[in-house]
C-alpha positions as CSV (number, residue, x, y, z in Angstrom):
1,M,-2.9,27.0,-49.4
2,L,-5.7,28.8,-47.3
3,R,-6.0,31.7,-49.6
4,N,-8.9,30.1,-51.6
5,W,-10.9,28.2,-49.2
6,P,-14.0,29.5,-47.7
7,I,-14.0,31.2,-44.2
8,R,-15.7,28.3,-42.6
9,S,-13.2,26.1,-43.6
10,K,-10.1,28.1,-42.5
11,L,-11.9,28.6,-39.2
12,V,-12.4,25.0,-38.4
13,V,-8.6,24.3,-39.6
14,I,-7.3,27.1,-36.9
15,L,-9.4,25.6,-34.3
16,V,-9.3,21.9,-34.8
17,V,-5.3,22.0,-34.8
18,P,-4.9,23.4,-31.9
19,L,-7.6,21.6,-29.8
20,A,-6.2,18.4,-31.1
21,A,-2.9,19.2,-29.8
22,L,-4.8,20.2,-26.5
23,A,-6.3,16.6,-26.4
24,V,-3.2,14.7,-26.7
25,L,-1.4,16.8,-24.3
26,S,-4.4,16.6,-21.8
27,A,-4.4,12.5,-22.4
28,I,-0.9,12.5,-21.6
29,Q,-1.0,14.3,-18.3
30,V,-4.1,12.4,-17.4
31,R,-2.2,9.1,-18.0
32,G,1.1,10.2,-15.7
33,N,-1.5,11.5,-13.4
34,V,-3.4,8.0,-13.1
35,D,0.6,6.4,-12.9
36,N,0.9,8.6,-9.7
37,I,-2.2,7.7,-8.3
38,R,-1.6,3.7,-8.9
39,T,2.0,4.1,-7.1
40,A,0.6,5.9,-4.2
41,N,-2.0,3.2,-3.8
42,R,0.9,0.7,-3.8
43,I,3.0,2.7,-1.6
44,K,0.3,2.9,0.9
45,A,-0.3,-1.0,0.4
46,L,3.0,-1.6,1.5
47,A,2.9,0.6,4.4
48,A,-0.3,-1.2,5.6
49,F,1.6,-4.5,5.5
50,S,4.5,-3.0,7.0
51,I,2.9,-2.3,10.1
52,K,1.2,-5.5,10.4
53,G,4.4,-7.4,9.8
54,N,5.7,-4.9,12.9
55,D,2.3,-5.9,15.1
56,L,3.4,-10.0,14.3
57,V,6.7,-9.1,15.5
58,A,6.4,-7.8,18.5
59,A,3.8,-10.4,19.5
60,L,6.3,-13.0,18.6
61,Q,9.2,-11.2,20.6
62,A,6.5,-10.9,23.6
63,E,6.1,-14.7,23.6
64,R,9.7,-15.7,22.9
65,Y,10.4,-13.8,26.0
66,A,7.7,-15.4,28.2
67,T,8.8,-19.1,26.9
68,N,12.4,-17.7,27.5
69,S,11.6,-16.7,31.3
70,Y,10.1,-19.9,31.8
71,V,12.5,-22.3,30.6
72,G,15.3,-19.9,32.1
73,S,13.7,-20.5,35.6
74,N,14.2,-24.6,35.1
75,Y,10.5,-24.5,35.0
76,L,10.2,-23.3,38.5
77,A,7.9,-20.0,37.7
78,V,4.9,-19.6,39.5
79,N,2.3,-20.6,37.3
80,P,3.8,-22.7,35.1
81,G,4.0,-21.7,31.4
82,Q,1.1,-19.3,31.8
83,A,2.6,-16.5,30.7
84,S,4.0,-18.2,27.4
85,I,0.5,-19.5,27.0
86,A,-1.1,-16.4,27.2
87,A,1.4,-14.5,24.8
88,R,0.0,-17.4,22.1
89,G,-3.1,-15.2,21.6
90,P,-1.6,-11.9,20.5
91,V,0.4,-14.0,17.8
92,D,-2.5,-15.7,16.6
93,Q,-4.4,-12.5,16.6
94,A,-1.7,-10.7,14.6
95,L,-0.9,-13.3,12.4
96,G,-4.8,-13.2,11.5
97,D,-4.6,-9.8,10.8
98,L,-1.7,-10.2,8.3
99,P,-2.8,-9.3,4.7
100,G,-2.6,-12.4,2.3
101,R,-3.0,-15.4,4.8
């Protein structure tokens, strides 16, 4: 089939076929890398959300402890409810830092 073709045509065919295959395989590899980067970014965002959620839970637990201490003392604690009121600020801050609000 290639015997009667000029040398230029033969060279073009011999070079174009492997280059086309290389281009296709490179495109497949790039797509896989892009998918991996998207997955990594999604995991990074979820980890950041989890950290912010943990901060909110810790602040809520501190507020709950302060409120329960005040209520458990039959409202006789020194500085009535001040610890409970002071614990609200970190909760509001942690809630404000939570993404998606």
